[in-house]
N, C-alpha and C positions, 0 to 999 in steps of 0.2 A: 900688638893692638894696644892702643892707649885709650883709657876711658873718656878722656876729654877730646882727643883728636880723632878717634875712630880707627878704621882700618888703614894700614900703611899704603896699600895700593900697589905694592910691587908684584910683578908677574908670578914669582915663585910662590908667594903667600896666597895669591888668588887662585892659582892652579891647585895648590894643596887643599885649600878650602873647598874648591869645586869637586875634587876627587873624594874628599871626606864626607861632605854634606850633600853633594849633588847640585844641579843647577837650580836657581831660584826662579822656578816657573811652574805654573799650573798646567798640567797636561790637558789638551782640549777634550771635551766630551765627544763621544762618537755621535754622529748625526742619526736622527730617527729615520726609520725606513718609511717608504711611502705608505705601506699598509698600516703602520703604527699611527701615522698622521691621519689617515683615513678613518681608522677606528676611533681616534680621539674626536674627530670632527663629527662622527655619527652619534656621539654621546650628547651633543648639544640639542636642547629642547626646540629651539627655533628651527634648526635644520630638520628635525623629525617632523614638526608640523608642516613645513614646506614640502617635504617628501610625500607626506600623506595627501596634501592638497594636490600635488602634481599627479599622484596615482589616481585620485578621484577624477581629476580633470581629464586624464588620459582615458580612463574607463568610460566616462560620460561622452567623450568625443565619438565613441563607436555606437552610442545609443541613438537610434532613429525613432523619434516619436511617431506614433500612428497619425496619419492625416485624416482628420475627421471632417474636412471640407470647410471648416470655419475660418481657416487661415490664421488661427491664434497660435502664438508661440508657447509651447509647453516648457516650463522652466522647473528645475529641481533646485530648491534653495539649499545651499551648503552652509551649515552653521557648526 
């Protein structure tokens, strides 16, 4: 190795360096599991609000307002 020219590039030198120091690469990170991604998504405030609104909407879809004969629509405001 020359300080100005760098590595010589011959195969024997490169093979020796690879055996001594290993390959010059970063090992890939293992992928996250589906359940880990789901858990991280459930920590989002926006998704929590949307899930609560969906649950309320589903619950109110089963509610049948009593018919008092006036024909008015009974609404439940969600705030």
